[in-house]
HTML snippet that shows the backbone in 3Dmol.js (N, CA, C, O; Angstrom):
<script src="https://3Dmol.org/build/3Dmol-min.js"></script>
<div id="view" style="width:600px;height:400px;position:relative"></div>
<script>
const pdb = `
ATOM      1  N   MET A   1      11.212   7.104 -14.077  1.00  0.00           N
ATOM      2  CA  MET A   1      10.998   5.410 -12.990  1.00  0.00           C
ATOM      3  C   MET A   1      11.055   6.543 -11.848  1.00  0.00           C
ATOM      4  O   MET A   1       9.991   6.462 -11.235  1.00  0.00           O
ATOM      5  N   ALA A   2      11.767   7.451 -11.369  1.00  0.00           N
ATOM      6  CA  ALA A   2      11.773   7.573  -9.961  1.00  0.00           C
ATOM      7  C   ALA A   2      10.452   8.403  -9.846  1.00  0.00           C
ATOM      8  O   ALA A   2      10.137   8.530  -8.663  1.00  0.00           O
ATOM      9  N   SER A   3       9.752   8.889 -10.544  1.00  0.00           N
ATOM     10  CA  SER A   3       8.543   9.546 -10.178  1.00  0.00           C
ATOM     11  C   SER A   3       7.578   8.653  -9.929  1.00  0.00           C
ATOM     12  O   SER A   3       6.653   8.949  -9.173  1.00  0.00           O
ATOM     13  N   VAL A   4       7.669   7.283 -10.604  1.00  0.00           N
ATOM     14  CA  VAL A   4       6.752   6.379 -10.024  1.00  0.00           C
ATOM     15  C   VAL A   4       6.652   5.521  -9.042  1.00  0.00           C
ATOM     16  O   VAL A   4       5.705   4.941  -8.510  1.00  0.00           O
ATOM     17  N   GLY A   5       8.047   5.540  -8.854  1.00  0.00           N
ATOM     18  CA  GLY A   5       8.424   5.059  -7.398  1.00  0.00           C
ATOM     19  C   GLY A   5       8.179   6.129  -6.376  1.00  0.00           C
ATOM     20  O   GLY A   5       7.920   5.726  -5.242  1.00  0.00           O
ATOM     21  N   GLU A   6       8.215   7.348  -6.568  1.00  0.00           N
ATOM     22  CA  GLU A   6       7.939   8.361  -5.256  1.00  0.00           C
ATOM     23  C   GLU A   6       6.437   8.338  -5.017  1.00  0.00           C
ATOM     24  O   GLU A   6       5.995   8.507  -3.880  1.00  0.00           O
ATOM     25  N   TRP A   7       5.453   8.083  -6.317  1.00  0.00           N
ATOM     26  CA  TRP A   7       4.217   8.005  -6.182  1.00  0.00           C
ATOM     27  C   TRP A   7       3.638   6.559  -5.526  1.00  0.00           C
ATOM     28  O   TRP A   7       2.544   6.613  -4.963  1.00  0.00           O
ATOM     29  N   TRP A   8       4.289   5.384  -5.583  1.00  0.00           N
ATOM     30  CA  TRP A   8       3.812   4.541  -5.245  1.00  0.00           C
ATOM     31  C   TRP A   8       4.327   4.554  -3.879  1.00  0.00           C
ATOM     32  O   TRP A   8       3.446   3.981  -3.237  1.00  0.00           O
ATOM     33  N   ASP A   9       5.309   4.903  -3.035  1.00  0.00           N
ATOM     34  CA  ASP A   9       5.373   5.055  -1.929  1.00  0.00           C
ATOM     35  C   ASP A   9       4.633   6.008  -1.217  1.00  0.00           C
ATOM     36  O   ASP A   9       4.339   5.749  -0.050  1.00  0.00           O
ATOM     37  N   SER A  10       4.162   7.432  -1.894  1.00  0.00           N
ATOM     38  CA  SER A  10       3.083   8.057  -1.257  1.00  0.00           C
ATOM     39  C   SER A  10       1.759   7.327  -1.447  1.00  0.00           C
ATOM     40  O   SER A  10       0.909   7.885  -0.754  1.00  0.00           O
ATOM     41  N   VAL A  11       1.241   6.253  -2.146  1.00  0.00           N
ATOM     42  CA  VAL A  11       0.201   5.948  -2.340  1.00  0.00           C
ATOM     43  C   VAL A  11       0.152   4.485  -1.230  1.00  0.00           C
ATOM     44  O   VAL A  11      -0.910   4.072  -0.765  1.00  0.00           O
ATOM     45  N   GLU A  12       1.458   3.867  -0.952  1.00  0.00           N
ATOM     46  CA  GLU A  12       1.633   2.866  -0.083  1.00  0.00           C
ATOM     47  C   GLU A  12       1.876   3.488   1.312  1.00  0.00           C
ATOM     48  O   GLU A  12       1.796   2.608   2.169  1.00  0.00           O
ATOM     49  N   LEU A  13       2.078   4.393   1.697  1.00  0.00           N
ATOM     50  CA  LEU A  13       2.097   5.422   2.812  1.00  0.00           C
ATOM     51  C   LEU A  13       0.578   6.049   3.247  1.00  0.00           C
ATOM     52  O   LEU A  13       0.317   6.310   4.422  1.00  0.00           O
ATOM     53  N   TRP A  14      -0.299   6.237   2.241  1.00  0.00           N
ATOM     54  CA  TRP A  14      -1.491   6.635   2.782  1.00  0.00           C
ATOM     55  C   TRP A  14      -2.061   5.208   3.124  1.00  0.00           C
ATOM     56  O   TRP A  14      -2.700   5.146   4.175  1.00  0.00           O
ATOM     57  N   ILE A  15      -1.943   4.209   2.491  1.00  0.00           N
ATOM     58  CA  ILE A  15      -2.658   2.995   2.583  1.00  0.00           C
ATOM     59  C   ILE A  15      -2.452   2.384   4.418  1.00  0.00           C
ATOM     60  O   ILE A  15      -3.281   1.996   5.242  1.00  0.00           O
ATOM     61  N   ALA A  16      -0.744   2.574   4.477  1.00  0.00           N
ATOM     62  CA  ALA A  16      -0.342   1.957   5.891  1.00  0.00           C
ATOM     63  C   ALA A  16      -0.991   2.913   6.909  1.00  0.00           C
ATOM     64  O   ALA A  16      -1.145   2.465   8.045  1.00  0.00           O
ATOM     65  N   GLY A  17      -1.555   4.682   6.547  1.00  0.00           N
ATOM     66  CA  GLY A  17      -2.039   5.193   7.684  1.00  0.00           C
ATOM     67  C   GLY A  17      -3.777   5.102   7.869  1.00  0.00           C
ATOM     68  O   GLY A  17      -4.373   5.517   8.863  1.00  0.00           O
ATOM     69  N   LEU A  18      -4.152   4.729   7.172  1.00  0.00           N
ATOM     70  CA  LEU A  18      -5.268   4.223   7.267  1.00  0.00           C
ATOM     71  C   LEU A  18      -5.899   3.250   8.278  1.00  0.00           C
ATOM     72  O   LEU A  18      -5.426   2.114   8.273  1.00  0.00           O
ATOM     73  N   PRO A  19      -6.986   3.540   9.225  1.00  0.00           N
ATOM     74  CA  PRO A  19      -7.057   2.230  10.072  1.00  0.00           C
ATOM     75  C   PRO A  19      -7.605   1.018   9.497  1.00  0.00           C
ATOM     76  O   PRO A  19      -7.961   1.097   8.322  1.00  0.00           O
ATOM     77  N   PHE A  20      -7.728   0.013  10.044  1.00  0.00           N
ATOM     78  CA  PHE A  20      -7.452  -1.356   9.823  1.00  0.00           C
ATOM     79  C   PHE A  20      -8.786  -1.819   9.005  1.00  0.00           C
ATOM     80  O   PHE A  20      -8.776  -2.733   8.180  1.00  0.00           O
ATOM     81  N   ILE A  21      -9.987  -1.020   9.371  1.00  0.00           N
ATOM     82  CA  ILE A  21     -11.122  -1.322   8.245  1.00  0.00           C
ATOM     83  C   ILE A  21     -10.849  -0.758   7.305  1.00  0.00           C
ATOM     84  O   ILE A  21     -10.221  -1.529   6.580  1.00  0.00           O
ATOM     85  N   PRO A  22     -10.992   0.497   6.718  1.00  0.00           N
ATOM     86  CA  PRO A  22     -10.525   0.935   5.513  1.00  0.00           C
ATOM     87  C   PRO A  22      -9.692   0.474   4.363  1.00  0.00           C
ATOM     88  O   PRO A  22      -9.834   0.447   3.140  1.00  0.00           O
ATOM     89  N   GLN A  23      -8.260  -0.071   5.688  1.00  0.00           N
ATOM     90  CA  GLN A  23      -7.418  -0.864   4.650  1.00  0.00           C
ATOM     91  C   GLN A  23      -7.991  -2.038   4.162  1.00  0.00           C
ATOM     92  O   GLN A  23      -7.666  -2.285   3.000  1.00  0.00           O
ATOM     93  N   PHE A  24      -8.942  -3.049   4.832  1.00  0.00           N
ATOM     94  CA  PHE A  24      -9.256  -4.102   4.842  1.00  0.00           C
ATOM     95  C   PHE A  24     -10.367  -3.991   3.402  1.00  0.00           C
ATOM     96  O   PHE A  24     -10.258  -4.617   2.348  1.00  0.00           O
ATOM     97  N   VAL A  25     -10.985  -3.401   3.624  1.00  0.00           N
ATOM     98  CA  VAL A  25     -11.957  -2.603   2.654  1.00  0.00           C
ATOM     99  C   VAL A  25     -11.387  -2.549   0.994  1.00  0.00           C
ATOM    100  O   VAL A  25     -11.854  -3.039  -0.034  1.00  0.00           O
ATOM    101  N   LEU A  26     -10.100  -1.675   1.271  1.00  0.00           N
ATOM    102  CA  LEU A  26      -9.889  -1.312   0.091  1.00  0.00           C
ATOM    103  C   LEU A  26      -8.578  -2.400  -0.850  1.00  0.00           C
ATOM    104  O   LEU A  26      -8.300  -2.317  -2.047  1.00  0.00           O
ATOM    105  N   VAL A  27      -8.212  -2.986  -0.216  1.00  0.00           N
ATOM    106  CA  VAL A  27      -7.599  -4.206  -0.365  1.00  0.00           C
ATOM    107  C   VAL A  27      -8.534  -5.199  -1.198  1.00  0.00           C
ATOM    108  O   VAL A  27      -8.225  -5.579  -2.327  1.00  0.00           O
ATOM    109  N   LEU A  28      -9.699  -5.584  -0.545  1.00  0.00           N
ATOM    110  CA  LEU A  28     -10.329  -6.408  -1.159  1.00  0.00           C
ATOM    111  C   LEU A  28     -11.233  -5.837  -2.338  1.00  0.00           C
ATOM    112  O   LEU A  28     -11.764  -6.582  -3.162  1.00  0.00           O
ATOM    113  N   ALA A  29     -11.370  -4.360  -2.349  1.00  0.00           N
ATOM    114  CA  ALA A  29     -12.238  -3.643  -3.561  1.00  0.00           C
ATOM    115  C   ALA A  29     -10.951  -4.149  -5.106  1.00  0.00           C
ATOM    116  O   ALA A  29     -11.251  -4.493  -6.249  1.00  0.00           O
ATOM    117  N   VAL A  30      -9.562  -3.988  -4.472  1.00  0.00           N
ATOM    118  CA  VAL A  30      -8.439  -4.220  -5.577  1.00  0.00           C
ATOM    119  C   VAL A  30      -8.201  -6.100  -5.854  1.00  0.00           C
ATOM    120  O   VAL A  30      -8.133  -6.621  -6.968  1.00  0.00           O
ATOM    121  N   LEU A  31      -8.130  -6.682  -4.803  1.00  0.00           N
ATOM    122  CA  LEU A  31      -7.556  -8.148  -5.088  1.00  0.00           C
ATOM    123  C   LEU A  31      -8.690  -8.895  -5.168  1.00  0.00           C
ATOM    124  O   LEU A  31      -8.389 -10.080  -5.024  1.00  0.00           O
ATOM    125  N   ILE A  32     -10.109  -8.705  -5.369  1.00  0.00           N
ATOM    126  CA  ILE A  32     -10.837  -9.256  -5.642  1.00  0.00           C
ATOM    127  C   ILE A  32     -10.995  -9.222  -7.418  1.00  0.00           C
ATOM    128  O   ILE A  32     -10.797 -10.191  -8.152  1.00  0.00           O
ATOM    129  N   PRO A  33     -11.426  -7.760  -7.879  1.00  0.00           N
ATOM    130  CA  PRO A  33     -11.234  -8.068  -9.349  1.00  0.00           C
ATOM    131  C   PRO A  33      -9.990  -8.350 -10.048  1.00  0.00           C
ATOM    132  O   PRO A  33      -9.778  -8.803 -11.173  1.00  0.00           O
ATOM    133  N   VAL A  34      -9.183  -7.956  -9.069  1.00  0.00           N
ATOM    134  CA  VAL A  34      -7.732  -8.685  -9.883  1.00  0.00           C
ATOM    135  C   VAL A  34      -7.512 -10.107 -10.125  1.00  0.00           C
ATOM    136  O   VAL A  34      -7.132 -10.568 -11.202  1.00  0.00           O
ATOM    137  N   GLY A  35      -7.887 -11.088  -8.592  1.00  0.00           N
ATOM    138  CA  GLY A  35      -8.277 -12.251  -8.839  1.00  0.00           C
ATOM    139  C   GLY A  35      -9.029 -12.873 -10.286  1.00  0.00           C
ATOM    140  O   GLY A  35      -8.460 -13.252 -11.310  1.00  0.00           O
ATOM    141  N   PHE A  36     -10.237 -12.842 -10.041  1.00  0.00           N
ATOM    142  CA  PHE A  36     -11.264 -12.744 -11.136  1.00  0.00           C
ATOM    143  C   PHE A  36     -10.261 -12.847 -12.442  1.00  0.00           C
ATOM    144  O   PHE A  36     -10.090 -13.861 -13.118  1.00  0.00           O
ATOM    145  N   GLY A  37      -9.502 -11.283 -12.681  1.00  0.00           N
ATOM    146  CA  GLY A  37      -9.204 -11.426 -13.950  1.00  0.00           C
ATOM    147  C   GLY A  37      -8.316 -12.040 -14.229  1.00  0.00           C
ATOM    148  O   GLY A  37      -8.092 -12.296 -15.412  1.00  0.00           O
ATOM    149  N   ILE A  38      -7.437 -12.524 -13.127  1.00  0.00           N
ATOM    150  CA  ILE A  38      -6.186 -13.701 -13.204  1.00  0.00           C
ATOM    151  C   ILE A  38      -6.742 -15.000 -13.658  1.00  0.00           C
ATOM    152  O   ILE A  38      -6.295 -15.776 -14.502  1.00  0.00           O
ATOM    153  N   ALA A  39      -7.639 -15.065 -13.041  1.00  0.00           N
ATOM    154  CA  ALA A  39      -8.514 -16.594 -12.796  1.00  0.00           C
ATOM    155  C   ALA A  39      -9.331 -16.409 -14.314  1.00  0.00           C
ATOM    156  O   ALA A  39      -9.324 -17.515 -14.856  1.00  0.00           O
ATOM    157  N   TRP A  40      -9.760 -15.783 -14.845  1.00  0.00           N
ATOM    158  CA  TRP A  40     -10.459 -15.665 -16.549  1.00  0.00           C
ATOM    159  C   TRP A  40      -9.495 -15.854 -17.403  1.00  0.00           C
ATOM    160  O   TRP A  40      -9.753 -16.517 -18.408  1.00  0.00           O
ATOM    161  N   LEU A  41      -7.886 -15.212 -17.171  1.00  0.00           N
ATOM    162  CA  LEU A  41      -6.756 -15.052 -18.286  1.00  0.00           C
ATOM    163  C   LEU A  41      -6.610 -16.476 -18.425  1.00  0.00           C
ATOM    164  O   LEU A  41      -6.640 -16.955 -19.559  1.00  0.00           O
ATOM    165  N   LEU A  42      -6.428 -17.344 -17.246  1.00  0.00           N
ATOM    166  CA  LEU A  42      -5.699 -18.262 -17.352  1.00  0.00           C
ATOM    167  C   LEU A  42      -6.575 -19.206 -17.884  1.00  0.00           C
ATOM    168  O   LEU A  42      -5.933 -20.013 -18.557  1.00  0.00           O
ATOM    169  N   ASP A  43      -8.158 -19.527 -17.865  1.00  0.00           N
ATOM    170  CA  ASP A  43      -8.689 -20.216 -18.088  1.00  0.00           C
ATOM    171  C   ASP A  43      -8.879 -20.222 -20.058  1.00  0.00           C
ATOM    172  O   ASP A  43      -9.276 -21.040 -20.888  1.00  0.00           O
ATOM    173  N   VAL A  44      -8.451 -19.117 -20.082  1.00  0.00           N
ATOM    174  CA  VAL A  44      -8.723 -18.817 -21.375  1.00  0.00           C
ATOM    175  C   VAL A  44      -7.253 -19.354 -22.087  1.00  0.00           C
ATOM    176  O   VAL A  44      -7.230 -20.046 -23.105  1.00  0.00           O
ATOM    177  N   LEU A  45      -6.249 -18.975 -21.476  1.00  0.00           N
ATOM    178  CA  LEU A  45      -4.947 -19.377 -21.798  1.00  0.00           C
ATOM    179  C   LEU A  45      -4.887 -21.265 -21.839  1.00  0.00           C
ATOM    180  O   LEU A  45      -4.269 -21.985 -22.622  1.00  0.00           O
ATOM    181  N   VAL A  46      -5.541 -21.540 -20.991  1.00  0.00           N
ATOM    182  CA  VAL A  46      -5.487 -23.031 -20.291  1.00  0.00           C
ATOM    183  C   VAL A  46      -6.235 -23.664 -21.894  1.00  0.00           C
ATOM    184  O   VAL A  46      -5.612 -24.406 -22.654  1.00  0.00           O
ATOM    185  N   ASN A  47      -7.549 -23.213 -22.129  1.00  0.00           N
ATOM    186  CA  ASN A  47      -8.571 -23.432 -23.275  1.00  0.00           C
ATOM    187  C   ASN A  47      -7.947 -23.927 -24.600  1.00  0.00           C
ATOM    188  O   ASN A  47      -8.073 -24.984 -25.218  1.00  0.00           O
ATOM    189  N   ALA A  48      -7.186 -22.734 -24.841  1.00  0.00           N
ATOM    190  CA  ALA A  48      -6.349 -22.507 -26.017  1.00  0.00           C
ATOM    191  C   ALA A  48      -5.339 -23.375 -26.404  1.00  0.00           C
ATOM    192  O   ALA A  48      -4.942 -23.705 -27.521  1.00  0.00           O
ATOM    193  N   VAL A  49      -4.910 -23.762 -25.013  1.00  0.00           N
ATOM    194  CA  VAL A  49      -3.594 -24.463 -25.303  1.00  0.00           C
ATOM    195  C   VAL A  49      -4.317 -26.281 -25.523  1.00  0.00           C
ATOM    196  O   VAL A  49      -3.759 -27.180 -26.152  1.00  0.00           O
ATOM    197  N   LEU A  50      -5.322 -26.353 -24.976  1.00  0.00           N
ATOM    198  CA  LEU A  50      -5.873 -27.345 -25.023  1.00  0.00           C
ATOM    199  C   LEU A  50      -6.410 -27.453 -26.058  1.00  0.00           C
ATOM    200  O   LEU A  50      -6.622 -28.642 -26.294  1.00  0.00           O
ATOM    201  N   ALA A  51      -6.851 -26.615 -27.047  1.00  0.00           N
ATOM    202  CA  ALA A  51      -7.543 -26.637 -28.317  1.00  0.00           C
ATOM    203  C   ALA A  51      -6.227 -26.945 -29.672  1.00  0.00           C
ATOM    204  O   ALA A  51      -6.330 -27.561 -30.733  1.00  0.00           O
ATOM    205  N   ALA A  52      -4.890 -26.118 -28.971  1.00  0.00           N
ATOM    206  CA  ALA A  52      -4.194 -26.446 -30.081  1.00  0.00           C
ATOM    207  C   ALA A  52      -3.620 -27.976 -29.918  1.00  0.00           C
ATOM    208  O   ALA A  52      -2.937 -28.611 -30.722  1.00  0.00           O
ATOM    209  N   LEU A  53      -4.037 -28.312 -28.821  1.00  0.00           N
ATOM    210  CA  LEU A  53      -3.017 -30.053 -28.943  1.00  0.00           C
ATOM    211  C   LEU A  53      -4.405 -30.775 -28.845  1.00  0.00           C
ATOM    212  O   LEU A  53      -4.284 -31.736 -28.085  1.00  0.00           O
ATOM    213  N   GLY A  54      -5.583 -30.672 -29.300  1.00  0.00           N
ATOM    214  CA  GLY A  54      -6.716 -31.205 -29.975  1.00  0.00           C
ATOM    215  C   GLY A  54      -7.195 -31.944 -28.588  1.00  0.00           C
ATOM    216  O   GLY A  54      -7.428 -33.148 -28.691  1.00  0.00           O
ATOM    217  N   ARG A  55      -7.334 -31.433 -27.511  1.00  0.00           N
ATOM    218  CA  ARG A  55      -7.844 -31.612 -26.140  1.00  0.00           C
ATOM    219  C   ARG A  55      -8.692 -30.700 -25.434  1.00  0.00           C
ATOM    220  O   ARG A  55      -8.807 -30.533 -24.220  1.00  0.00           O
ATOM    221  N   GLY A  56      -9.417 -29.989 -26.646  1.00  0.00           N
ATOM    222  CA  GLY A  56     -10.288 -28.758 -26.384  1.00  0.00           C
ATOM    223  C   GLY A  56     -11.403 -29.528 -26.049  1.00  0.00           C
ATOM    224  O   GLY A  56     -11.816 -30.584 -26.530  1.00  0.00           O
ATOM    225  N   PHE A  57     -12.060 -28.425 -24.632  1.00  0.00           N
ATOM    226  CA  PHE A  57     -13.148 -28.398 -23.673  1.00  0.00           C
ATOM    227  C   PHE A  57     -14.308 -27.770 -24.432  1.00  0.00           C
ATOM    228  O   PHE A  57     -14.176 -26.603 -24.800  1.00  0.00           O
ATOM    229  N   GLU A  58     -15.514 -28.476 -24.722  1.00  0.00           N
ATOM    230  CA  GLU A  58     -16.468 -27.627 -25.211  1.00  0.00           C
ATOM    231  C   GLU A  58     -17.088 -27.435 -23.643  1.00  0.00           C
ATOM    232  O   GLU A  58     -16.863 -27.973 -22.559  1.00  0.00           O
ATOM    233  N   ARG A  59     -17.984 -26.380 -24.122  1.00  0.00           N
ATOM    234  CA  ARG A  59     -18.923 -26.182 -23.158  1.00  0.00           C
ATOM    235  C   ARG A  59     -20.587 -26.011 -23.796  1.00  0.00           C
ATOM    236  O   ARG A  59     -21.528 -25.827 -23.025  1.00  0.00           O
TER     237      ARG A  59
END
`;
const viewer = $3Dmol.createViewer("view");
viewer.addModel(pdb, "pdb");
viewer.setStyle({}, {cartoon: {color: "spectrum"}});
viewer.zoomTo();
viewer.render();
</script>
């Protein structure tokens, strides 16, 4: 686990050492797909719960 922490620290320092524009682009390149993935997962989970309660949503 210590090696993962050391790796993450080195990645964090690398990102912090970049100029603002590359930092911004890198963060957006990671956060946009992660955000879409979380939204999709929540959509699937909510639809499954509603379907289990008999209040399903048909598309």
